[in-house]
C-alpha positions as CSV (number, residue, x, y, z in Angstrom):
1,M,-76.2,-113.0,-211.9
2,K,-76.6,-109.7,-214.1
3,A,-72.7,-108.6,-213.3
4,A,-71.6,-112.4,-214.1
5,D,-72.3,-111.7,-217.7
6,S,-70.4,-108.0,-217.6
7,F,-67.1,-110.2,-217.3
8,N,-64.7,-110.7,-220.3
9,L,-63.8,-114.3,-219.9
10,I,-60.2,-114.1,-221.5
11,A,-59.6,-117.3,-223.5
12,Q,-56.2,-118.9,-224.2
13,S,-55.9,-121.0,-228.2
14,N,-54.3,-124.1,-228.5
15,N,-52.1,-122.5,-230.0
16,N,-50.4,-120.6,-227.2
17,F,-51.1,-122.3,-224.5
18,D,-47.8,-124.2,-222.9
19,V,-48.9,-127.2,-220.9
20,Y,-45.9,-128.0,-219.5
21,T,-46.6,-124.6,-217.1
22,L,-49.3,-126.8,-215.8
23,L,-47.0,-130.0,-215.0
24,P,-46.0,-130.7,-211.2
25,G,-42.8,-129.1,-209.8
26,I,-41.4,-132.8,-209.7
27,W,-41.1,-133.2,-213.3
28,Q,-40.1,-129.7,-213.6
29,A,-37.1,-129.6,-211.3
30,M,-35.8,-133.1,-212.7
31,S,-33.0,-132.6,-215.2
32,P,-33.0,-133.6,-218.8
33,L,-31.3,-136.6,-218.0
34,E,-33.4,-138.0,-215.6
35,K,-36.5,-137.0,-217.8
36,Q,-35.2,-138.9,-220.8
37,S,-34.2,-141.9,-218.7
38,A,-38.1,-142.2,-217.5
39,V,-39.1,-141.8,-220.7
40,D,-36.9,-144.5,-221.9
41,I,-38.1,-146.9,-219.3
42,V,-41.8,-146.7,-219.9
43,Q,-40.8,-146.6,-223.8
44,R,-38.8,-149.9,-223.0
45,Y,-41.7,-152.0,-221.4
46,D,-44.1,-150.8,-224.3
47,K,-47.3,-152.7,-223.8
48,N,-46.8,-153.7,-220.2
49,A,-45.6,-149.6,-219.4
50,W,-46.9,-149.2,-215.7
51,S,-46.7,-152.9,-214.1
52,V,-45.0,-153.6,-211.2
53,E,-41.2,-154.1,-212.9
54,C,-41.9,-150.9,-214.9
55,C,-42.7,-148.9,-211.7
56,H,-39.9,-150.4,-209.8
57,N,-37.3,-148.8,-212.3
58,L,-38.6,-146.0,-212.2
59,M,-38.6,-145.2,-208.8
60,R,-34.9,-146.7,-208.8
61,A,-34.1,-144.5,-211.8
62,L,-35.8,-141.1,-210.7
63,K,-35.1,-141.8,-207.2
64,V,-38.7,-141.3,-206.1
65,S,-41.5,-142.8,-204.0
66,L,-44.4,-145.0,-205.4
67,A,-46.7,-142.0,-204.2
68,D,-45.2,-139.6,-206.9
69,L,-45.7,-142.0,-210.0
70,P,-49.1,-141.4,-210.7
71,S,-48.4,-137.6,-210.5
72,L,-45.6,-138.5,-212.9
73,Q,-47.6,-140.2,-215.7
74,P,-49.0,-137.7,-217.8
75,C,-45.7,-135.8,-217.2
76,I,-43.8,-138.8,-219.0
77,F,-46.7,-139.7,-221.8
78,L,-46.6,-135.5,-222.0
79,A,-42.6,-136.0,-223.1
80,I,-43.3,-139.0,-225.0
81,E,-45.8,-136.4,-227.3
82,H,-44.0,-133.6,-226.8
83,P,-40.2,-133.8,-226.8
84,S,-39.2,-130.4,-226.6
85,H,-40.3,-131.4,-222.4
86,I,-37.7,-133.4,-221.7
87,Q,-34.7,-130.5,-222.5
88,R,-36.8,-127.7,-219.9
89,G,-36.5,-127.8,-216.4
90,V,-33.0,-127.4,-214.1
91,V,-30.1,-126.3,-215.6
92,A,-27.1,-128.2,-214.6
93,E,-25.6,-126.9,-211.8
94,E,-22.0,-127.6,-213.6
95,T,-23.0,-125.1,-215.9
96,L,-23.9,-122.2,-213.1
97,V,-20.8,-122.1,-211.4
98,D,-18.8,-119.0,-211.5
99,D,-16.2,-117.4,-208.9
100,R,-17.2,-113.9,-210.1
101,V,-20.6,-114.5,-209.4
102,E,-20.6,-116.9,-205.8
103,D,-17.9,-113.9,-204.7
104,E,-20.7,-111.4,-205.4
105,V,-23.4,-113.8,-203.5
106,A,-20.6,-114.3,-200.7
107,A,-20.4,-110.2,-199.9
108,V,-24.2,-110.2,-199.9
109,E,-24.9,-112.5,-197.5
110,C,-21.9,-110.7,-195.1
111,Q,-24.5,-107.9,-194.6
112,R,-27.6,-109.8,-194.6
113,E,-29.1,-108.9,-190.7
114,T,-31.0,-111.1,-188.8
115,A,-34.7,-110.3,-188.1
116,T,-33.5,-109.5,-184.2
117,T,-31.0,-107.3,-185.5
118,G,-31.6,-104.1,-183.0
119,L,-34.2,-106.1,-181.0
120,S,-31.4,-107.1,-178.6
121,M,-33.3,-105.4,-175.4
122,L,-35.9,-107.8,-175.9
123,E,-33.7,-110.8,-176.3
124,R,-33.2,-112.9,-173.2
C-alpha cells in the first residue's frame, strides 16, 4: 500500500485529450463519406433517431450488421458534436496510388523470404 502512494499519476487535461482515439476501429476505418452518411441519417430522423427504420438505413448505408450499431452510436453522436471527427480516418485509395511506390513495393515483395527458407531438410 505504501508503494502505491509513491506513484505519480499522470492526469491528462481536457484540453489535449483526443476522444477520437478511443472510438472503435470500425468507426476509424470508415471513410469520411461513410461517416457523413451516418451522421446525415441520424440527423434526418431527429426525434426518432435509432428507430427501426433509422437502424435499417444505417445498416444499409454503412454495410454493417445490427451488432455493430451499439458501438457506432457514441461515434455518431460525437461526430455530430465534433464535426472534425468526420474528416478523420482512412484516406481514399485513389490518393495513395503512385506507380513509383508500387514498383518499390513490388521489388521488396520479390525479395521477401518465407518462414521456411533454409529449412528444406525439415520439410517433407
